[in-house]
VOTILO-644895 format. One line per field, with one value per atom (N, C-alpha, C): residue number from 1; atom name; x, y, z. Coordinates in Angstrom, 3 decimals, always signed. Example, Ala and Ser with C-alpha at 12.3 -4.5 7.8 and 13.67 -1.06 7.14 Angstrom:
<rs>
n = 1;1;1;2;2;2
atom = N;CA;C;N;CA;C
x = +13.190;+12.300;+13.200;+12.850;+13.670;+12.900
y = -5.690;-4.500;-3.300;-2.250;-1.060;+0.030
z = +7.800;+7.800;+7.800;+7.080;+7.140;+7.870
</rs>
This chain:
<rs>
n = 1;1;1;2;2;2;3;3;3;4;4;4;5;5;5;6;6;6;7;7;7;8;8;8;9;9;9;10;10;10;11;11;11;12;12;12;13;13;13;14;14;14;15;15;15;16;16;16;17;17;17;18;18;18;19;19;19;20;20;20;21;21;21;22;22;22;23;23;23;24;24;24;25;25;25;26;26;26;27;27;27;28;28;28;29;29;29;30;30;30;31;31;31;32;32;32;33;33;33;34;34;34;35;35;35;36;36;36;37;37;37;38;38;38;39;39;39;40;40;40;41;41;41;42;42;42;43;43;43;44;44;44;45;45;45;46;46;46;47;47;47;48;48;48;49;49;49;50;50;50;51;51;51;52;52;52;53;53;53;54;54;54;55;55;55;56;56;56;57;57;57;58;58;58;59;59;59;60;60;60;61;61;61;62;62;62;63;63;63;64;64;64;65;65;65;66;66;66;67;67;67;68;68;68;69;69;69;70;70;70;71;71;71;72;72;72;73;73;73;74;74;74;75;75;75;76;76;76;77;77;77;78;78;78;79;79;79;80;80;80;81;81;81;82;82;82;83;83;83;84;84;84;85;85;85;86;86;86;87;87;87;88;88;88;89;89;89;90;90;90;91;91;91;92;92;92;93;93;93;94;94;94;95;95;95;96;96;96;97;97;97;98;98;98;99;99;99;100;100;100;101;101;101;102;102;102;103;103;103;104;104;104;105;105;105;106;106;106;107;107;107;108;108;108;109;109;109;110;110;110;111;111;111;112;112;112;113;113;113;114;114;114;115;115;115;116;116;116;117;117;117;118;118;118;119;119;119;120;120;120;121;121;121;122;122;122;123;123;123;124;124;124;125;125;125;126;126;126;127;127;127;128;128;128;129;129;129;130;130;130;131;131;131;132;132;132;133;133;133;134;134;134;135;135;135;136;136;136;137;137;137;138;138;138;139;139;139;140;140;140;141;141;141;142;142;142;143;143;143;144;144;144;145;145;145;146;146;146;147;147;147;148;148;148;149;149;149;150;150;150;151;151;151;152;152;152;153;153;153;154;154;154;155;155;155;156;156;156;157;157;157;158;158;158;159;159;159;160;160;160;161;161;161;162;162;162;163;163;163;164;164;164;165;165;165;166;166;166;167;167;167;168;168;168;169;169;169;170;170;170;171;171;171;172;172;172;173;173;173;174;174;174;175;175;175;176;176;176;177;177;177;178;178;178;179;179;179;180;180;180;181;181;181;182;182;182;183;183;183
atom = N;CA;C;N;CA;C;N;CA;C;N;CA;C;N;CA;C;N;CA;C;N;CA;C;N;CA;C;N;CA;C;N;CA;C;N;CA;C;N;CA;C;N;CA;C;N;CA;C;N;CA;C;N;CA;C;N;CA;C;N;CA;C;N;CA;C;N;CA;C;N;CA;C;N;CA;C;N;CA;C;N;CA;C;N;CA;C;N;CA;C;N;CA;C;N;CA;C;N;CA;C;N;CA;C;N;CA;C;N;CA;C;N;CA;C;N;CA;C;N;CA;C;N;CA;C;N;CA;C;N;CA;C;N;CA;C;N;CA;C;N;CA;C;N;CA;C;N;CA;C;N;CA;C;N;CA;C;N;CA;C;N;CA;C;N;CA;C;N;CA;C;N;CA;C;N;CA;C;N;CA;C;N;CA;C;N;CA;C;N;CA;C;N;CA;C;N;CA;C;N;CA;C;N;CA;C;N;CA;C;N;CA;C;N;CA;C;N;CA;C;N;CA;C;N;CA;C;N;CA;C;N;CA;C;N;CA;C;N;CA;C;N;CA;C;N;CA;C;N;CA;C;N;CA;C;N;CA;C;N;CA;C;N;CA;C;N;CA;C;N;CA;C;N;CA;C;N;CA;C;N;CA;C;N;CA;C;N;CA;C;N;CA;C;N;CA;C;N;CA;C;N;CA;C;N;CA;C;N;CA;C;N;CA;C;N;CA;C;N;CA;C;N;CA;C;N;CA;C;N;CA;C;N;CA;C;N;CA;C;N;CA;C;N;CA;C;N;CA;C;N;CA;C;N;CA;C;N;CA;C;N;CA;C;N;CA;C;N;CA;C;N;CA;C;N;CA;C;N;CA;C;N;CA;C;N;CA;C;N;CA;C;N;CA;C;N;CA;C;N;CA;C;N;CA;C;N;CA;C;N;CA;C;N;CA;C;N;CA;C;N;CA;C;N;CA;C;N;CA;C;N;CA;C;N;CA;C;N;CA;C;N;CA;C;N;CA;C;N;CA;C;N;CA;C;N;CA;C;N;CA;C;N;CA;C;N;CA;C;N;CA;C;N;CA;C;N;CA;C;N;CA;C;N;CA;C;N;CA;C;N;CA;C;N;CA;C;N;CA;C;N;CA;C;N;CA;C;N;CA;C;N;CA;C;N;CA;C;N;CA;C;N;CA;C;N;CA;C;N;CA;C;N;CA;C;N;CA;C;N;CA;C;N;CA;C;N;CA;C;N;CA;C;N;CA;C;N;CA;C;N;CA;C;N;CA;C;N;CA;C;N;CA;C;N;CA;C;N;CA;C;N;CA;C;N;CA;C;N;CA;C;N;CA;C;N;CA;C;N;CA;C;N;CA;C;N;CA;C;N;CA;C;N;CA;C;N;CA;C;N;CA;C;N;CA;C;N;CA;C;N;CA;C;N;CA;C;N;CA;C
x = +249.897;+248.743;+248.260;+249.159;+248.809;+248.125;+248.482;+247.917;+246.402;+245.802;+244.333;+243.664;+244.236;+243.678;+243.721;+244.851;+245.017;+244.031;+243.863;+242.907;+241.478;+241.146;+239.806;+239.568;+240.540;+240.418;+240.282;+241.101;+241.027;+239.653;+239.132;+237.798;+236.733;+236.798;+235.842;+235.959;+237.194;+237.429;+236.798;+237.040;+236.506;+234.989;+234.415;+232.960;+232.296;+232.803;+232.215;+232.374;+233.538;+233.801;+232.847;+232.597;+231.681;+230.262;+229.814;+228.464;+228.322;+229.273;+229.190;+229.320;+230.201;+230.338;+229.042;+228.377;+227.097;+226.070;+226.098;+225.160;+225.450;+226.740;+227.102;+226.588;+226.474;+226.042;+224.521;+223.803;+222.347;+221.835;+220.668;+220.021;+219.557;+219.307;+218.829;+217.452;+217.312;+216.062;+215.184;+213.974;+213.069;+213.665;+214.378;+215.006;+216.013;+216.817;+217.810;+217.122;+216.043;+215.289;+214.768;+214.308;+213.819;+214.966;+216.131;+217.297;+217.649;+217.639;+217.970;+216.998;+215.713;+214.721;+214.974;+215.186;+215.458;+216.766;+217.748;+219.032;+218.825;+218.075;+217.890;+217.124;+216.223;+215.502;+216.409;+217.461;+218.368;+219.605;+219.700;+220.896;+220.591;+219.594;+219.209;+220.322;+220.999;+222.082;+223.223;+223.578;+224.658;+224.299;+223.083;+222.669;+222.678;+222.240;+222.254;+223.691;+224.602;+226.009;+226.634;+226.309;+226.849;+226.365;+225.091;+224.554;+225.171;+225.342;+225.886;+227.314;+228.074;+229.468;+229.601;+228.483;+228.441;+229.255;+229.430;+230.128;+229.221;+227.926;+226.997;+227.337;+227.773;+228.144;+229.347;+230.325;+231.515;+231.134;+230.338;+229.945;+229.097;+228.309;+227.459;+228.221;+229.164;+229.779;+231.190;+231.829;+233.184;+233.122;+234.268;+234.262;+234.748;+234.577;+233.685;+234.216;+233.278;+233.611;+232.969;+233.580;+232.989;+232.719;+231.481;+231.092;+230.759;+231.445;+231.116;+230.176;+228.889;+227.825;+227.344;+227.697;+227.161;+225.647;+224.935;+223.490;+223.233;+221.979;+221.615;+221.898;+221.620;+221.896;+223.385;+224.233;+225.687;+226.085;+225.515;+225.815;+225.336;+224.181;+223.663;+224.541;+225.040;+225.969;+227.298;+227.728;+228.981;+228.940;+227.933;+227.727;+226.765;+225.512;+224.502;+224.779;+225.271;+225.589;+226.703;+227.746;+228.885;+228.459;+227.677;+227.287;+226.382;+225.504;+224.646;+225.486;+226.500;+227.410;+228.124;+228.587;+229.277;+228.322;+227.091;+226.104;+225.725;+225.662;+225.228;+226.367;+227.596;+228.751;+228.817;+229.273;+229.474;+230.659;+231.672;+232.862;+232.617;+232.480;+232.162;+233.413;+234.607;+235.834;+235.941;+235.568;+235.627;+234.635;+233.452;+232.437;+232.907;+233.507;+234.023;+235.148;+236.004;+237.059;+236.458;+235.440;+234.777;+234.179;+233.476;+232.859;+233.898;+234.967;+235.971;+236.718;+236.618;+237.209;+236.377;+235.177;+234.273;+234.187;+235.053;+234.976;+236.318;+236.262;+237.446;+237.234;+238.258;+238.165;+238.119;+237.250;+237.125;+235.844;+235.548;+234.339;+234.726;+234.636;+235.127;+233.960;+233.638;+232.557;+233.047;+232.119;+232.488;+233.394;+233.117;+233.959;+235.371;+235.499;+236.850;+237.594;+236.875;+237.512;+237.965;+237.106;+237.436;+238.634;+238.682;+239.836;+241.116;+241.025;+242.200;+242.617;+241.645;+241.969;+242.615;+242.144;+242.740;+244.197;+244.468;+245.854;+246.709;+246.085;+246.814;+246.797;+246.617;+246.604;+245.583;+244.417;+243.327;+243.080;+243.947;+243.773;+243.998;+243.315;+243.512;+243.416;+244.192;+244.231;+243.691;+242.861;+242.269;+242.470;+242.819;+243.086;+241.856;+241.445;+240.292;+240.695;+239.714;+240.045;+240.685;+240.626;+241.313;+242.796;+243.146;+244.539;+244.890;+243.917;+244.146;+243.757;+244.355;+244.110;+243.052;+242.244;+241.337;+241.793;+241.803;+242.193;+240.938;+240.739;+239.591;+240.061;+239.235;+239.466;+238.109;+238.113;+236.880;+236.714;+235.476;+235.083;+233.904;+234.160;+233.130;+232.901;+231.670;+231.350;+231.271;+231.517;+231.392;+232.727;+232.669;+233.849;+233.892;+235.026;+235.244;+236.296;+236.031;+236.986;+237.589;+238.893;+239.578;+240.344;+240.153;+240.869;+242.209;+243.091;+244.408;+244.355;+243.253;+243.119;+242.631;+242.296;+241.813;+240.312;+239.574;+238.111;+237.660;+236.565;+236.081;+234.661;+234.348;+233.000;+232.716;+231.559;+231.140;+230.261;+230.526;+229.645;+228.388;+227.252;+225.981;+225.161;+225.323;+224.683;+225.722;+225.972;+227.042;+226.487;+227.280;+227.093;+225.789;+225.418;+224.274;+224.848;+224.541;+225.068;+224.122;+224.707;+223.938;+224.808;+224.532;+225.303;+226.761;+227.626;+229.065;+229.590;+228.670;+229.065;+228.596;+229.406;+228.960;+228.941;+227.853;+227.651;+227.578;+228.294;+228.256;+227.819;+226.708;+226.283;+227.190;+227.613;+228.427;+227.746;+228.096;+227.411;+228.074;+229.163;+229.879;+230.413;+230.664;+231.285;+232.792;+233.498;+234.954;+235.481;+236.330;+236.785;+238.224;+238.494;+239.880;+240.771;+241.953;+242.889;+243.187;+243.200;+243.525;+242.458;+241.289;+240.224;+240.376;+241.185;+241.325;+240.003;+239.685;+238.414;+237.393;+236.234;+235.139;+234.108;+233.366;+232.311;+231.222
y = +19.136;+19.354;+18.037;+17.145;+15.872;+14.938;+15.001;+14.097;+14.214;+15.442;+15.511;+14.916;+15.160;+14.587;+13.064;+12.519;+11.065;+10.475;+11.122;+10.625;+10.689;+11.793;+11.930;+10.863;+10.673;+9.663;+8.283;+7.977;+6.673;+6.470;+7.494;+7.401;+7.167;+7.922;+7.734;+6.341;+5.887;+4.555;+3.483;+3.574;+2.564;+2.607;+3.799;+3.925;+3.474;+3.972;+3.625;+2.137;+1.601;+0.187;-0.684;-0.309;-1.079;-1.039;+0.151;+0.292;-0.500;-0.349;-1.040;-2.542;-2.988;-4.425;-5.009;-4.273;-4.746;-4.831;-3.843;-3.859;-5.021;-5.354;-6.444;-7.782;-7.940;-9.220;-9.339;-8.226;-8.271;-8.938;-9.541;-10.132;-8.991;-9.309;-8.298;-7.845;-6.534;-5.989;-5.459;-5.052;-4.456;-3.171;-2.425;-1.184;-1.458;-2.511;-2.839;-3.232;-3.965;-4.329;-3.078;-2.099;-0.856;-0.085;-0.072;+0.605;-0.017;-1.352;-2.024;-1.619;-1.541;-1.138;+0.288;+1.180;+2.574;+2.713;+1.881;+1.928;+1.697;+0.662;+0.363;+1.485;+2.166;+3.287;+4.491;+4.627;+5.774;+5.481;+4.277;+3.883;+3.347;+3.897;+3.431;+3.640;+4.778;+5.054;+4.067;+3.820;+2.878;+1.482;+1.017;-0.312;-0.399;+0.677;+0.697;+0.604;+1.325;+1.297;-0.071;-0.702;-2.041;-3.042;-2.970;-3.872;-3.581;-2.297;-1.920;-2.412;-2.476;-2.939;-4.431;-5.085;-6.514;-6.856;-5.860;-6.103;-6.781;-6.847;-7.486;-8.952;-9.644;-11.060;-11.219;-10.345;-10.405;-10.116;-9.074;-8.703;-9.786;-10.493;-11.548;-12.836;-13.185;-14.509;-14.547;-13.425;-13.386;-12.605;-12.318;-11.483;-12.219;-11.662;-10.559;-9.207;-8.242;-6.889;-5.872;-4.710;-3.542;-2.545;-2.061;-1.114;+0.217;+1.272;+2.626;+3.154;+3.170;+3.382;+4.833;+5.575;+6.929;+6.872;+7.754;+7.843;+8.480;+8.390;+9.048;+10.549;+11.151;+12.584;+12.871;+11.974;+12.155;+12.100;+11.161;+11.085;+12.342;+12.865;+14.068;+15.277;+15.383;+16.471;+16.295;+15.052;+14.733;+15.282;+14.942;+15.415;+14.455;+14.796;+13.928;+13.697;+14.717;+14.563;+13.561;+13.587;+12.680;+11.243;+11.028;+9.652;+9.101;+9.926;+9.463;+9.156;+9.983;+9.738;+8.399;+8.117;+6.851;+5.663;+5.828;+4.751;+4.450;+5.484;+5.319;+4.946;+5.053;+4.755;+3.260;+2.951;+1.544;+0.963;+1.781;+1.366;+1.679;+0.656;+0.817;+0.853;+0.963;+0.902;+2.061;+3.295;+4.428;+4.244;+3.765;+3.535;+2.448;+1.407;+0.331;+0.846;+1.718;+2.323;+3.128;+3.918;+4.721;+3.832;+2.783;+1.882;+1.154;+0.684;-0.086;+0.772;+2.078;+2.997;+3.077;+2.503;+2.511;+1.154;+0.217;-1.148;-1.541;-2.098;-2.605;-4.095;-4.903;-6.336;-6.539;-7.433;-7.742;-7.189;-7.631;-7.245;-6.170;-4.905;-3.771;-3.046;-3.459;-2.814;-1.495;-0.688;+0.584;+0.349;-0.686;-0.948;-1.358;-2.088;-2.455;-1.225;-0.339;+0.898;+1.717;+1.794;+2.559;+1.959;+0.635;-0.006;+0.284;+0.264;+0.587;+2.044;+2.944;+4.347;+4.505;+3.739;+3.788;+3.341;+2.292;+1.801;+2.776;+3.563;+4.482;+5.924;+6.128;+7.492;+8.400;+7.859;+8.667;+8.518;+7.788;+7.590;+6.130;+5.685;+4.331;+4.393;+3.572;+3.543;+2.203;+2.265;+1.065;+1.114;-0.010;-0.072;-0.573;+0.181;-0.208;-1.328;-1.981;-3.037;-2.466;-1.151;-0.493;-0.309;-0.487;-0.351;+1.005;+1.891;+3.216;+3.205;+4.106;+4.156;+5.201;+4.850;+5.784;+5.895;+7.098;+7.309;+7.659;+6.982;+7.230;+7.968;+8.909;+9.593;+9.987;+10.366;+10.771;+12.282;+12.712;+14.108;+14.085;+14.344;+14.138;+12.642;+12.211;+10.783;+10.172;+10.962;+10.494;+10.009;+8.963;+8.481;+9.180;+9.803;+10.528;+9.784;+9.591;+8.982;+10.087;+10.021;+10.998;+10.255;+10.691;+10.063;+10.784;+10.260;+10.880;+12.322;+12.732;+14.100;+15.051;+14.505;+15.352;+15.477;+14.822;+14.830;+13.978;+14.374;+13.636;+13.137;+12.053;+11.489;+11.067;+11.418;+11.091;+9.844;+8.893;+7.723;+8.178;+8.086;+8.542;+7.399;+6.207;+5.004;+3.895;+3.251;+2.251;+0.851;-0.130;-1.534;-2.163;-1.923;-2.640;-3.905;-5.046;-6.318;-6.900;-7.311;-7.986;-9.103;-10.313;-11.469;-11.339;-11.369;-11.301;-9.864;-8.893;-7.483;-6.742;-5.751;-4.758;-3.439;-2.717;-1.505;-0.310;+0.739;+2.007;+3.077;+3.744;+4.834;+6.030;+6.678;+7.878;+9.038;+10.256;+11.442;+12.075;+11.484;+12.014;+10.860;+11.154;+10.172;+10.335;+9.232;+9.235;+9.146;+10.086;+10.186;+9.713;+8.824;+8.400;+9.592;+9.611;+10.711;+11.005;+9.980;+10.164;+10.954;+11.148;+11.856;+13.365;+13.839;+15.289;+15.892;+17.050;+17.685;+17.374;+16.977;+16.633;+17.735;+17.861;+18.891;+18.620
z = +120.140;+119.296;+118.704;+118.397;+117.775;+118.781;+120.046;+121.051;+121.167;+121.247;+121.322;+120.093;+118.905;+117.687;+117.746;+118.169;+118.245;+119.241;+120.401;+121.397;+120.863;+120.190;+119.621;+118.559;+117.670;+116.627;+117.234;+118.232;+118.883;+119.515;+120.181;+120.785;+119.739;+118.641;+117.551;+116.954;+116.785;+116.217;+117.096;+118.384;+119.293;+119.342;+119.441;+119.525;+118.230;+117.106;+115.815;+115.532;+115.851;+115.615;+116.422;+117.658;+118.508;+117.948;+117.522;+116.981;+115.687;+114.776;+113.497;+113.680;+114.578;+114.820;+115.353;+116.231;+116.748;+115.627;+114.725;+113.604;+112.668;+112.479;+111.578;+112.086;+113.398;+113.936;+114.002;+113.833;+113.838;+112.571;+112.679;+111.492;+110.593;+109.314;+108.377;+108.842;+109.030;+109.554;+108.436;+108.812;+107.833;+107.283;+108.126;+107.675;+106.566;+106.703;+105.687;+104.388;+104.480;+103.276;+102.583;+103.370;+102.802;+102.148;+102.770;+102.202;+100.858;+100.773;+99.517;+98.417;+98.735;+97.748;+97.311;+98.278;+97.950;+97.186;+97.519;+96.833;+95.335;+94.984;+93.564;+92.873;+93.579;+93.003;+92.794;+93.597;+93.505;+92.660;+92.094;+91.354;+89.955;+89.330;+87.999;+86.977;+87.038;+86.083;+86.296;+87.551;+87.844;+87.345;+87.621;+87.172;+85.646;+84.991;+83.523;+83.005;+83.646;+83.228;+83.455;+84.587;+84.880;+83.837;+83.488;+82.453;+81.092;+80.760;+79.446;+79.262;+80.326;+80.248;+80.504;+80.788;+81.110;+82.360;+83.234;+84.499;+85.519;+85.227;+86.145;+86.365;+85.326;+85.457;+86.379;+86.232;+87.091;+88.540;+88.746;+90.109;+90.776;+89.984;+90.534;+90.811;+89.940;+90.001;+90.573;+90.717;+91.275;+92.583;+93.110;+94.306;+95.514;+96.649;+97.008;+96.532;+96.421;+96.001;+96.924;+96.971;+97.610;+96.498;+96.436;+95.407;+96.066;+95.628;+96.041;+94.971;+95.287;+94.309;+94.285;+93.232;+93.118;+92.893;+93.561;+93.353;+91.992;+91.534;+90.278;+90.365;+91.520;+91.698;+91.546;+92.032;+91.890;+90.417;+89.661;+88.227;+87.507;+87.886;+87.245;+87.556;+88.791;+89.136;+88.411;+88.238;+87.554;+86.134;+85.405;+84.039;+83.374;+83.413;+82.824;+81.341;+80.646;+79.228;+79.006;+79.852;+79.694;+79.985;+81.026;+81.360;+80.257;+79.716;+78.616;+77.380;+77.130;+76.008;+76.185;+77.398;+77.673;+77.545;+78.030;+77.940;+76.487;+75.651;+74.258;+73.312;+73.781;+72.937;+72.608;+71.387;+71.027;+71.786;+71.996;+72.751;+74.225;+75.023;+76.447;+77.333;+76.739;+77.540;+78.532;+78.126;+79.058;+80.201;+79.880;+80.901;+81.868;+81.327;+82.175;+83.077;+82.555;+83.352;+84.501;+84.190;+85.216;+86.306;+85.909;+86.882;+87.716;+87.096;+87.829;+88.841;+88.694;+89.656;+90.935;+90.922;+92.073;+92.767;+92.386;+92.925;+93.519;+94.718;+95.413;+95.644;+95.387;+95.662;+97.168;+97.608;+99.028;+99.624;+100.815;+101.539;+102.548;+102.137;+102.905;+103.572;+104.782;+105.526;+106.107;+106.586;+107.215;+108.422;+109.199;+110.372;+109.960;+108.878;+108.394;+107.886;+107.202;+106.761;+107.966;+108.974;+110.175;+110.896;+111.017;+111.664;+110.886;+109.560;+108.740;+108.951;+109.079;+109.344;+110.709;+111.684;+113.024;+112.973;+112.231;+112.091;+111.288;+110.424;+109.549;+110.025;+111.331;+111.891;+111.212;+110.965;+110.434;+108.946;+108.254;+106.814;+106.462;+105.424;+104.902;+103.390;+102.731;+101.276;+100.787;+99.750;+99.171;+97.662;+97.066;+95.638;+94.898;+93.890;+93.087;+92.129;+91.530;+90.573;+89.319;+89.154;+88.057;+88.383;+89.669;+90.080;+90.665;+90.804;+91.380;+92.854;+93.610;+95.055;+95.397;+96.391;+97.036;+98.485;+99.018;+100.409;+101.192;+102.301;+103.169;+104.416;+104.866;+106.142;+106.722;+107.983;+108.635;+108.575;+108.363;+108.494;+109.452;+110.713;+111.725;+111.855;+111.615;+111.655;+110.260;+109.233;+107.853;+107.306;+106.495;+105.792;+104.435;+104.159;+102.917;+102.104;+100.826;+99.903;+99.042;+98.846;+98.000;+96.918;+95.662;+94.554;+94.350;+93.494;+93.296;+92.788;+92.159;+91.666;+92.754;+93.941;+95.034;+95.112;+94.220;+94.276;+95.450;+96.075;+97.240;+97.032;+97.740;+97.766;+99.201;+99.687;+101.045;+101.003;+101.890;+101.999;+102.728;+102.038;+102.615;+103.195;+102.658;+103.185;+103.116;+104.245;+104.308;+104.521;+104.111;+104.464;+103.999;+102.771;+102.209;+101.575;+102.154;+101.651;+100.619;+99.500;+98.454;+97.913;+98.366;+97.912;+98.285;+97.285;+97.523;+97.512;+97.618;+97.562;+98.810;+99.168;+100.134;+99.364;+99.509;+98.730;+99.677;+99.305;+100.032;+99.041;+99.322;+98.450;+98.702;+97.612;+97.721;+97.010;+97.416;+96.900;+95.689;+95.195;+94.029;+93.192;+91.931;+91.050;+91.181;+91.354;+91.439;+90.010;+89.645;+88.259;+88.134;+87.192;+86.966;+86.646;+87.208;+87.049;+85.581;+84.748;+83.330;+82.588;+83.177;+82.501;+82.590;+83.526;+83.695;+84.089;+83.548;+83.890;+82.807;+83.271;+82.353;+82.340;+81.251;+81.181;+82.186
</rs>
């Protein structure tokens, strides 16, 4: 039973890796420029949170980093009231904890994640700058991230490069395990 899965995974790994590697070597296209513009329009809450915690200076001047960027819709599904509470709080430590759970040190492209999953029999683990692990696996052609609490986030747009960062849009907010269940 395991052999067909392994062959399928290996085939997907090779095909996806070839496609993504070819894309990585292409020059930045008009489509990528459009994605970057749309990305900033869909990530207003994230950008506001990064500025509020002053993490923008770190992200700009250090690194490289990989950012798993929840869309505004993901933040609203997460709990619009909670994110607004964190943004308006004088103490930004909880907000900074939440954001740091979405950042991994290094330049982690989709093809690198896929290669790591291939080496890990379908799963790969990545440590956030907060020190917690995210596990990646494939669901069809999509990369799914799972946090220690079992919450999942699907990468909806991959490999948007901005300076020393690679950004992957995700459809859910990843919640630190210490937070338990939020409203």
